[in-house]
C-alpha positions as CSV (number, residue, x, y, z in Angstrom):
1,X,52.3,8.3,-5.4
2,X,50.1,10.1,-8.6
3,X,48.2,12.3,-6.5
4,X,51.3,15.3,-5.4
5,X,49.8,17.9,-5.4
6,X,46.0,17.9,-6.5
7,X,43.4,16.9,-4.7
8,X,43.0,13.3,-4.5
9,X,38.8,13.7,-4.5
10,X,39.0,15.8,-6.9
11,X,41.7,13.9,-8.9
12,X,39.3,10.8,-8.3
13,X,36.3,13.4,-9.7
14,X,38.1,14.2,-13.1
15,X,39.6,10.3,-14.3
16,X,35.2,10.0,-13.5
17,X,34.6,12.1,-15.9
18,X,36.5,11.0,-18.3
19,X,35.9,7.7,-18.2
20,X,31.7,8.5,-18.4
21,X,32.5,10.3,-21.3
22,X,34.1,6.9,-23.3
23,X,31.4,5.1,-21.4
24,X,28.6,7.8,-22.9
25,X,31.1,7.4,-26.6
26,X,30.5,3.5,-26.6
27,X,26.6,4.1,-25.9
28,X,26.1,6.2,-28.6
29,X,28.2,4.7,-30.8
30,X,27.1,1.3,-30.0
31,X,23.8,1.2,-28.9
32,X,20.5,1.6,-31.6
33,X,18.5,3.5,-28.9
34,X,21.2,5.1,-26.4
35,X,18.8,7.7,-24.8
36,X,17.6,5.4,-22.2
37,X,21.4,4.2,-21.6
38,X,22.7,7.9,-21.9
39,X,20.2,9.0,-19.7
40,X,20.1,7.0,-16.7
41,X,24.5,6.6,-16.7
42,X,24.3,10.7,-16.8
43,X,22.1,10.1,-13.8
44,X,23.6,7.3,-11.7
45,X,27.6,8.7,-12.3
46,X,25.8,13.0,-11.6
47,X,24.6,11.4,-8.1
48,X,28.0,9.2,-7.3
49,X,30.5,12.0,-7.9
50,X,27.9,14.9,-5.6
51,X,27.7,12.0,-2.8
52,X,31.5,11.8,-3.1
53,X,31.8,15.6,-2.5
54,X,29.5,15.1,0.0
55,X,31.5,12.2,1.6
56,X,34.3,15.2,1.4
57,X,33.0,17.5,2.8
58,X,31.8,15.1,5.9
59,X,34.8,13.8,6.5
60,X,36.7,17.2,6.4
61,X,34.0,18.2,9.0
62,X,33.9,15.6,11.5
63,X,38.0,15.4,11.9
64,X,37.6,18.8,13.0
65,X,34.9,17.6,16.1
66,X,35.1,15.9,18.8
67,X,34.7,12.2,18.8
68,X,31.4,11.9,20.3
69,X,29.9,14.1,18.2
70,X,32.2,13.4,15.5
71,X,30.1,9.9,15.6
72,X,26.8,11.2,14.8
73,X,27.4,13.6,12.8
74,X,28.7,10.5,10.6
75,X,26.3,8.0,11.2
76,X,23.7,11.4,9.7
77,X,26.1,11.9,6.5
78,X,26.0,8.1,6.4
79,X,22.2,7.2,6.6
80,X,21.7,10.9,4.5
81,X,23.6,8.7,2.2
82,X,21.9,5.7,2.2
83,X,19.1,7.8,1.2
84,X,19.6,9.2,-1.7
85,X,21.1,6.1,-3.2
86,X,17.9,4.9,-2.7
87,X,15.8,7.6,-3.7
88,X,17.5,7.2,-6.6
89,X,17.7,3.3,-7.3
90,X,13.7,4.0,-6.9
91,X,13.3,7.2,-9.6
92,X,15.8,4.9,-11.9
93,X,13.2,2.0,-11.7
94,X,10.1,3.6,-12.1
95,X,11.1,6.1,-15.0
96,X,10.5,4.4,-18.4
97,X,13.5,7.6,-19.8
98,X,15.9,5.9,-17.8
99,X,17.8,3.0,-18.0
100,X,18.4,1.0,-15.0
101,X,21.1,-1.1,-15.3
102,X,23.4,2.1,-16.7
103,X,21.5,4.5,-12.9
104,X,23.5,1.4,-11.4
105,X,26.6,0.8,-14.0
106,X,27.0,5.2,-12.6
107,X,26.1,5.1,-9.5
108,X,29.4,2.9,-9.4
109,X,31.8,4.3,-12.1
110,X,33.6,6.4,-8.5
111,X,35.0,3.1,-7.1
112,X,35.4,1.5,-10.6
113,X,37.9,4.6,-10.4
114,X,39.2,4.6,-7.5
115,X,39.8,0.8,-7.5
116,X,41.4,0.9,-11.0
117,X,43.8,3.4,-9.6
118,X,45.0,1.1,-6.8
119,X,45.8,-1.1,-9.3
120,X,47.8,1.0,-11.6
121,X,50.1,2.0,-8.6
122,X,50.4,-1.3,-7.5
123,X,51.2,-2.8,-10.6
124,X,53.8,1.3,-10.9
125,X,55.8,0.0,-7.9
126,X,56.3,-3.4,-8.9
127,X,58.3,-2.1,-11.9
128,X,59.9,-0.3,-10.2
């Protein structure tokens, strides 16, 4: 596996930031009015990274709890993250200075990175 000594979550976040910089560069080069697109993307990916870290911390805490308490704690954390996503989507839809499309793209960037890492891992394993 490609994550030898480093925390997997940190690796995912670093790769998300690299991908985000590439996407932002493409937006600046390829679009006539990139500001709402870039701001929407930065907003979405920033919240996505923060909720990913929140998920990491809640999982670390939940595994130290007894199962009955861990379940309730995990459900609460899950609902908190979805409320954050809902607020971000509402703000992205209502704010005229943000593009809702790029806000949504930003919210999916970590998922895209995780899936691409899995695909790359599968391809590497097939050629071994």
